[in-house]
MMTF fields as JSON, N, C-alpha, C and O atoms, coordinates in Angstrom:
{
  "mmtfVersion": "1.0.0",
  "mmtfProducer": "UNKNOWN",
  "numBonds": 323,
  "numAtoms": 324,
  "numGroups": 81,
  "numChains": 1,
  "numModels": 1,
  "chainsPerModel": [1],
  "groupsPerChain": [81],
  "chainIdList": ["A"],
  "bondAtomList": [4, 2, 8, 6, 12, 10, 16, 14, 20, 18, 24, 22, 28, 26, 32, 30, 36, 34, 40, 38, 44, 42, 48, 46, 52, 50, 56, 54, 60, 58, 64, 62, 68, 66, 72, 70, 76, 74, 80, 78, 84, 82, 88, 86, 92, 90, 96, 94, 100, 98, 104, 102, 108, 106, 112, 110, 116, 114, 120, 118, 124, 122, 128, 126, 132, 130, 136, 134, 140, 138, 144, 142, 148, 146, 152, 150, 156, 154, 160, 158, 164, 162, 168, 166, 172, 170, 176, 174, 180, 178, 184, 182, 188, 186, 192, 190, 196, 194, 200, 198, 204, 202, 208, 206, 212, 210, 216, 214, 220, 218, 224, 222, 228, 226, 232, 230, 236, 234, 240, 238, 244, 242, 248, 246, 252, 250, 256, 254, 260, 258, 264, 262, 268, 266, 272, 270, 276, 274, 280, 278, 284, 282, 288, 286, 292, 290, 296, 294, 300, 298, 304, 302, 308, 306, 312, 310, 316, 314, 320, 318],
  "bondOrderList": [1, 1, 1, 1, 1, 1, 1, 1, 1, 1, 1, 1, 1, 1, 1, 1, 1, 1, 1, 1, 1, 1, 1, 1, 1, 1, 1, 1, 1, 1, 1, 1, 1, 1, 1, 1, 1, 1, 1, 1, 1, 1, 1, 1, 1, 1, 1, 1, 1, 1, 1, 1, 1, 1, 1, 1, 1, 1, 1, 1, 1, 1, 1, 1, 1, 1, 1, 1, 1, 1, 1, 1, 1, 1, 1, 1, 1, 1, 1, 1],
  "groupList": [{"groupName": "MET", "atomNameList": ["N", "CA", "C", "O"], "elementList": ["N", "C", "C", "O"], "formalChargeList": [0, 0, 0, 0], "bondAtomList": [1, 0, 2, 1, 3, 2], "bondOrderList": [1, 1, 2], "singleLetterCode": "M", "chemCompType": "L-PEPTIDE LINKING"}, {"groupName": "ILE", "atomNameList": ["N", "CA", "C", "O"], "elementList": ["N", "C", "C", "O"], "formalChargeList": [0, 0, 0, 0], "bondAtomList": [1, 0, 2, 1, 3, 2], "bondOrderList": [1, 1, 2], "singleLetterCode": "I", "chemCompType": "L-PEPTIDE LINKING"}, {"groupName": "SER", "atomNameList": ["N", "CA", "C", "O"], "elementList": ["N", "C", "C", "O"], "formalChargeList": [0, 0, 0, 0], "bondAtomList": [1, 0, 2, 1, 3, 2], "bondOrderList": [1, 1, 2], "singleLetterCode": "S", "chemCompType": "L-PEPTIDE LINKING"}, {"groupName": "PRO", "atomNameList": ["N", "CA", "C", "O"], "elementList": ["N", "C", "C", "O"], "formalChargeList": [0, 0, 0, 0], "bondAtomList": [1, 0, 2, 1, 3, 2], "bondOrderList": [1, 1, 2], "singleLetterCode": "P", "chemCompType": "L-PEPTIDE LINKING"}, {"groupName": "GLN", "atomNameList": ["N", "CA", "C", "O"], "elementList": ["N", "C", "C", "O"], "formalChargeList": [0, 0, 0, 0], "bondAtomList": [1, 0, 2, 1, 3, 2], "bondOrderList": [1, 1, 2], "singleLetterCode": "Q", "chemCompType": "L-PEPTIDE LINKING"}, {"groupName": "TRP", "atomNameList": ["N", "CA", "C", "O"], "elementList": ["N", "C", "C", "O"], "formalChargeList": [0, 0, 0, 0], "bondAtomList": [1, 0, 2, 1, 3, 2], "bondOrderList": [1, 1, 2], "singleLetterCode": "W", "chemCompType": "L-PEPTIDE LINKING"}, {"groupName": "ARG", "atomNameList": ["N", "CA", "C", "O"], "elementList": ["N", "C", "C", "O"], "formalChargeList": [0, 0, 0, 0], "bondAtomList": [1, 0, 2, 1, 3, 2], "bondOrderList": [1, 1, 2], "singleLetterCode": "R", "chemCompType": "L-PEPTIDE LINKING"}, {"groupName": "LEU", "atomNameList": ["N", "CA", "C", "O"], "elementList": ["N", "C", "C", "O"], "formalChargeList": [0, 0, 0, 0], "bondAtomList": [1, 0, 2, 1, 3, 2], "bondOrderList": [1, 1, 2], "singleLetterCode": "L", "chemCompType": "L-PEPTIDE LINKING"}, {"groupName": "GLY", "atomNameList": ["N", "CA", "C", "O"], "elementList": ["N", "C", "C", "O"], "formalChargeList": [0, 0, 0, 0], "bondAtomList": [1, 0, 2, 1, 3, 2], "bondOrderList": [1, 1, 2], "singleLetterCode": "G", "chemCompType": "PEPTIDE LINKING"}, {"groupName": "PHE", "atomNameList": ["N", "CA", "C", "O"], "elementList": ["N", "C", "C", "O"], "formalChargeList": [0, 0, 0, 0], "bondAtomList": [1, 0, 2, 1, 3, 2], "bondOrderList": [1, 1, 2], "singleLetterCode": "F", "chemCompType": "L-PEPTIDE LINKING"}, {"groupName": "ALA", "atomNameList": ["N", "CA", "C", "O"], "elementList": ["N", "C", "C", "O"], "formalChargeList": [0, 0, 0, 0], "bondAtomList": [1, 0, 2, 1, 3, 2], "bondOrderList": [1, 1, 2], "singleLetterCode": "A", "chemCompType": "L-PEPTIDE LINKING"}, {"groupName": "VAL", "atomNameList": ["N", "CA", "C", "O"], "elementList": ["N", "C", "C", "O"], "formalChargeList": [0, 0, 0, 0], "bondAtomList": [1, 0, 2, 1, 3, 2], "bondOrderList": [1, 1, 2], "singleLetterCode": "V", "chemCompType": "L-PEPTIDE LINKING"}, {"groupName": "GLU", "atomNameList": ["N", "CA", "C", "O"], "elementList": ["N", "C", "C", "O"], "formalChargeList": [0, 0, 0, 0], "bondAtomList": [1, 0, 2, 1, 3, 2], "bondOrderList": [1, 1, 2], "singleLetterCode": "E", "chemCompType": "L-PEPTIDE LINKING"}, {"groupName": "THR", "atomNameList": ["N", "CA", "C", "O"], "elementList": ["N", "C", "C", "O"], "formalChargeList": [0, 0, 0, 0], "bondAtomList": [1, 0, 2, 1, 3, 2], "bondOrderList": [1, 1, 2], "singleLetterCode": "T", "chemCompType": "L-PEPTIDE LINKING"}, {"groupName": "ASP", "atomNameList": ["N", "CA", "C", "O"], "elementList": ["N", "C", "C", "O"], "formalChargeList": [0, 0, 0, 0], "bondAtomList": [1, 0, 2, 1, 3, 2], "bondOrderList": [1, 1, 2], "singleLetterCode": "D", "chemCompType": "L-PEPTIDE LINKING"}, {"groupName": "CYS", "atomNameList": ["N", "CA", "C", "O"], "elementList": ["N", "C", "C", "O"], "formalChargeList": [0, 0, 0, 0], "bondAtomList": [1, 0, 2, 1, 3, 2], "bondOrderList": [1, 1, 2], "singleLetterCode": "C", "chemCompType": "L-PEPTIDE LINKING"}],
  "groupTypeList": [0, 1, 2, 2, 3, 4, 3, 5, 6, 4, 6, 7, 8, 7, 9, 7, 8, 3, 10, 7, 9, 7, 9, 11, 10, 9, 0, 12, 10, 3, 10, 8, 11, 13, 10, 10, 10, 5, 4, 11, 10, 10, 7, 13, 10, 7, 0, 10, 11, 5, 5, 11, 13, 12, 10, 11, 3, 1, 3, 11, 13, 10, 7, 7, 10, 6, 7, 6, 11, 10, 8, 14, 7, 7, 6, 8, 6, 10, 6, 6, 15],
  "groupIdList": [1, 2, 3, 4, 5, 6, 7, 8, 9, 10, 11, 12, 13, 14, 15, 16, 17, 18, 19, 20, 21, 22, 23, 24, 25, 26, 27, 28, 29, 30, 31, 32, 33, 34, 35, 36, 37, 38, 39, 40, 41, 42, 43, 44, 45, 46, 47, 48, 49, 50, 51, 52, 53, 54, 55, 56, 57, 58, 59, 60, 61, 62, 63, 64, 65, 66, 67, 68, 69, 70, 71, 72, 73, 74, 75, 76, 77, 78, 79, 80, 81],
  "secStructList": [7, 7, 7, 7, 7, 7, 2, 2, 2, 2, 2, 2, 2, 2, 2, 2, 2, 2, 2, 2, 2, 2, 2, 2, 2, 2, 1, 7, 7, 7, 6, 6, 7, 7, 2, 2, 2, 2, 2, 2, 2, 2, 2, 2, 2, 2, 2, 2, 2, 2, 2, 2, 2, 6, 1, 1, 7, 2, 2, 2, 2, 2, 2, 2, 2, 2, 2, 2, 2, 2, 2, 2, 2, 2, 2, 6, 7, 7, 7, 7, 7],
  "xCoordList": [1.83, 1.147, 1.626, 2.822, 0.698, 1.033, 1.422, 0.694, 2.574, 3.026, 2.566, 2.327, 2.446, 2.047, 3.265, 4.397, 3.04, 4.159, 4.906, 4.327, 6.185, 6.97, 6.679, 6.519, 6.605, 6.273, 7.271, 6.868, 8.56, 9.545, 9.298, 9.509, 8.851, 8.584, 7.372, 7.352, 6.38, 5.197, 5.543, 5.104, 6.326, 6.722, 7.563, 7.4, 8.451, 9.276, 8.386, 8.609, 7.387, 6.475, 5.65, 5.355, 5.271, 4.481, 5.245, 4.642, 6.553, 7.362, 7.91, 7.966, 8.311, 8.9, 7.869, 8.196, 6.652, 5.614, 5.34, 5.454, 4.979, 4.74, 5.994, 5.9, 7.163, 8.401, 8.622, 8.983, 8.407, 8.551, 7.494, 7.782, 6.275, 5.212, 5.623, 5.511, 6.1, 6.502, 7.686, 7.742, 8.628, 9.796, 9.379, 9.821, 8.541, 8.103, 7.192, 7.301, 6.306, 5.35, 6.056, 5.593, 7.158, 7.841, 8.975, 9.611, 9.232, 10.199, 9.563, 8.341, 10.411, 9.888, 9.469, 10.191, 8.306, 7.803, 8.674, 9.126, 8.913, 9.683, 8.973, 7.77, 9.727, 9.158, 8.053, 8.208, 6.948, 5.837, 4.859, 3.87, 5.119, 4.232, 3.505, 4.136, 2.181, 1.41, 1.534, 1.93, 1.196, 1.261, 0.31, 0.645, -0.873, -1.839, -1.307, -1.475, -0.671, -0.111, 1.024, 1.189, 1.803, 2.909, 2.373, 2.971, 1.263, 0.632, 0.145, 0.251, -0.381, -0.82, 0.383, 0.284, 1.506, 2.726, 3.179, 3.597, 3.101, 3.477, 2.54, 2.987, 1.257, 0.287, 0.504, 0.36, 0.846, 1.114, 2.343, 2.37, 3.35, 4.541, 4.177, 4.635, 3.357, 2.901, 2.137, 2.393, 1.208, 0.401, 1.258, 1.02, 2.255, 3.117, 3.907, 4.023, 4.447, 5.207, 4.291, 4.669, 3.104, 2.194, 1.718, 1.516, 1.532, 1.125, 2.231, 1.98, 3.456, 4.572, 4.896, 5.152, 4.883, 5.231, 4.034, 4.198, 2.837, 1.605, 1.489, 1.062, 1.88, 1.847, 0.415, 0.148, -0.488, -1.917, -2.636, -2.074, -3.841, -4.565, -4.713, -4.902, -4.627, -4.681, -5.953, -5.866, -7.125, -8.299, -8.163, -8.721, -7.435, -7.231, -6.393, -6.698, -5.344, -4.525, -5.305, -5.088, -6.201, -7.015, -7.946, -8.286, -8.346, -9.213, -8.499, -9.152, -7.175, -6.436, -6.679, -6.877, -6.666, -6.911, -8.332, -8.564, -9.258, -10.658, -10.841, -11.641, -10.111, -10.198, -9.661, -10.184, -8.63, -8.081, -9.13, -9.325, -9.791, -10.828, -12.002, -12.544, -12.394, -13.511, -13.176, -14.036, -11.939, -11.526, -11.622, -12.054, -11.219, -11.333, -12.784, -13.121, -13.647, -15.07, -15.671, -16.454, -15.304, -15.844, -15.369, -16.095, -14.162, -13.639, -14.023, -13.727, -14.675, -15.104, -13.975, -14.094, -12.867, -11.731, -11.675, -10.79, -12.588, -12.565, -12.99, -13.85, -12.378, -12.719, -13.433, -13.205, -14.291, -14.964, -14.09, -13.408, -14.127, -13.329, -14.047, -13.528],
  "yCoordList": [7.685, 8.643, 8.501, 8.355, 8.544, 8.395, 9.762, 10.743, 9.803, 11.073, 11.184, 10.177, 12.401, 12.614, 12.399, 12.623, 11.964, 11.708, 13.003, 14.089, 12.854, 14.022, 14.403, 13.524, 15.707, 16.139, 15.642, 15.334, 15.556, 15.104, 13.652, 13.262, 12.852, 11.445, 11.304, 10.449, 12.138, 12.089, 12.504, 11.87, 13.568, 14.022, 12.971, 12.741, 12.348, 11.284, 10.147, 9.619, 9.774, 8.707, 9.051, 8.179, 10.319, 10.741, 10.545, 10.256, 10.697, 10.524, 9.106, 8.557, 8.519, 7.187, 6.118, 5.18, 6.243, 5.252, 5.102, 3.996, 6.186, 6.067, 5.669, 4.965, 6.122, 5.74, 4.23, 3.577, 3.687, 2.248, 1.489, 0.444, 2.018, 1.401, 1.292, 0.226, 2.401, 2.39, 1.469, 0.77, 1.468, 0.598, -0.868, -1.613, -1.279, -2.676, -2.992, -4.067, -2.074, -2.327, -2.525, -3.311, -1.831, -1.938, -2.957, -3.175, -3.578, -4.68, -5.904, -6.045, -6.782, -8.033, -8.93, -9.068, -9.527, -10.41, -11.653, -12.177, -12.127, -13.363, -14.547, -14.505, -15.575, -16.778, -17.343, -17.471, -17.672, -18.27, -17.266, -17.66, -15.977, -14.945, -14.292, -13.814, -14.277, -13.675, -12.158, -11.576, -11.533, -10.069, -9.421, -8.407, -10.002, -9.447, -9.533, -8.598, -10.644, -10.794, -9.803, -9.278, -9.55, -8.591, -7.171, -6.372, -6.849, -5.542, -5.391, -4.315, -6.459, -6.429, -6.24, -5.537, -6.849, -6.667, -5.21, -4.669, -4.579, -3.165, -2.29, -1.372, -2.575, -1.821, -2.034, -1.102, -3.247, -3.554, -2.795, -2.338, -2.658, -1.891, -0.427, 0.18, 0.134, 1.515, 1.661, 2.582, 0.757, 0.833, 0.69, 1.372, -0.194, -0.402, 0.859, 1.236, 1.508, 2.748, 3.821, 4.531, 3.944, 4.979, 4.673, 5.597, 3.398, 3.053, 3.367, 3.957, 2.973, 3.152, 4.634, 5.069, 5.398, 6.824, 7.69, 8.872, 7.124, 7.871, 9.088, 10.163, 8.892, 9.973, 10.409, 11.594, 9.46, 9.748, 8.977, 8.029, 9.355, 8.624, 7.133, 6.771, 6.302, 4.854, 4.417, 3.528, 4.984, 4.566, 4.838, 4.103, 5.872, 6.162, 5.063, 4.615, 4.629, 3.557, 2.249, 1.455, 2.023, 0.811, 0.815, -0.242, 1.989, 2.081, 1.698, 1.305, 1.803, 1.452, 0.003, -0.294, -0.885, -2.298, -2.504, -3.289, -1.811, -1.938, -1.387, -1.916, -0.336, 0.215, -0.778, -0.874, -1.506, -2.532, -3.608, -4.014, -4.063, -5.09, -4.534, -5.222, -3.298, -2.689, -2.559, -2.778, -2.207, -2.115, -3.452, -3.521, -4.509, -5.844, -6.234, -6.852, -5.88, -6.201, -5.467, -6.038, -4.208, -3.427, -3.958, -3.895, -4.473, -5.025, -6.477, -7.055, -7.075, -8.454, -9.466, -10.612, -9.039, -9.93, -10.572, -11.383, -10.223, -10.782, -12.242, -12.634, -13.032, -14.45, -14.726, -14.067, -15.706, -16.132, -17.149, -17.956, -17.088, -18.038, -19.353, -20.277],
  "zCoordList": [28.242, 27.416, 25.975, 25.725, 25.038, 23.625, 23.073, 23.224, 22.437, 21.87, 20.428, 19.762, 19.957, 18.571, 17.674, 18.104, 16.423, 15.525, 15.176, 15.153, 14.912, 14.533, 13.089, 12.243, 12.788, 11.42, 10.369, 9.247, 10.705, 9.713, 9.335, 8.187, 10.299, 10.033, 9.112, 8.226, 9.328, 8.468, 7.038, 6.078, 6.902, 5.568, 4.847, 3.648, 5.588, 5.008, 4.504, 3.415, 5.288, 4.893, 3.674, 2.857, 3.541, 2.379, 1.079, 0.045, 1.118, -0.092, -0.224, -1.324, 0.894, 0.86, 0.49, -0.236, 0.968, 0.669, -0.815, -1.344, -1.512, -2.954, -3.744, -4.749, -3.286, -3.975, -3.865, -4.844, -2.68, -2.49, -3.293, -3.876, -3.319, -4.11, -5.578, -6.183, -6.144, -7.553, -7.793, -8.804, -6.867, -7.0, -7.048, -7.923, -6.121, -6.072, -7.264, -7.855, -7.616, -8.701, -10.042, -10.869, -10.266, -11.555, -11.557, -12.588, -10.413, -10.388, -11.018, -11.049, -11.518, -12.058, -10.892, -9.905, -11.026, -9.962, -9.861, -10.879, -8.655, -8.498, -9.157, -9.415, -9.414, -10.038, -9.156, -7.941, -9.784, -9.061, -8.469, -7.851, -8.646, -8.118, -9.295, -10.237, -9.231, -10.318, -10.29, -9.28, -11.393, -11.475, -10.475, -9.862, -10.311, -9.357, -7.927, -7.144, -7.591, -6.252, -6.029, -4.928, -7.071, -6.944, -6.77, -6.05, -7.414, -7.222, -5.783, -5.195, -5.226, -3.829, -2.911, -1.905, -3.239, -2.441, -2.473, -1.45, -3.629, -3.746, -2.913, -2.225, -2.979, -2.192, -0.698, 0.092, -0.317, 1.087, 1.582, 2.725, 0.737, 1.113, 1.354, 2.323, 0.478, 0.655, 1.966, 2.741, 2.208, 3.423, 4.676, 5.673, 4.633, 5.798, 6.128, 7.294, 5.104, 5.338, 5.903, 6.834, 5.356, 5.848, 7.258, 8.047, 7.599, 8.968, 9.959, 11.01, 9.626, 10.554, 10.762, 11.884, 9.676, 9.785, 10.145, 10.449, 10.115, 10.373, 9.458, 9.878, 8.192, 7.205, 6.906, 6.708, 6.877, 6.713, 7.813, 8.361, 8.142, 9.197, 8.852, 7.691, 9.851, 9.641, 8.915, 8.068, 9.19, 8.415, 6.916, 6.102, 6.551, 5.125, 4.484, 3.379, 5.168, 4.602, 4.52, 3.606, 5.46, 5.423, 4.205, 3.675, 3.774, 2.604, 1.312, 0.345, 1.279, 0.066, -0.332, -1.51, 0.626, 0.324, -0.183, -1.102, 0.404, -0.042, -1.453, -2.225, -1.793, -3.144, -4.169, -5.279, -3.801, -4.692, -4.956, -6.102, -3.928, -4.077, -4.879, -5.743, -4.599, -5.332, -6.814, -7.668, -7.12, -8.517, -9.228, -10.379, -8.546, -9.134, -9.344, -10.354, -8.401, -8.549, -9.74, -10.499, -9.9, -11.023, -12.373, -13.365, -12.402, -13.665, -13.864, -14.91, -12.885, -13.003, -12.832, -13.266, -12.193, -12.022, -10.638, -10.367, -9.788, -8.427, -8.464, -9.252, -7.605, -7.518, -6.213, -5.199, -6.268, -5.032, -4.337, -4.97, -3.012, -2.231, -2.094, -1.467]
}
């Protein structure tokens, strides 16, 4: 039987996720990693924390990646594969 997440874990994820996102986003990117790729890494860290802690529903976290792509499309920065 699947148990529901504990409230303390969800609250921890709500604060830890954005904190980790900001920490990674403002760190200097390693050599050979573009700024855009580093932003994706920061977003991935946020999504991973929220998925593991179930701080927000999983479909909401899945939308974060789509919002990133939509933002690039609106700014005309998206590349075709």
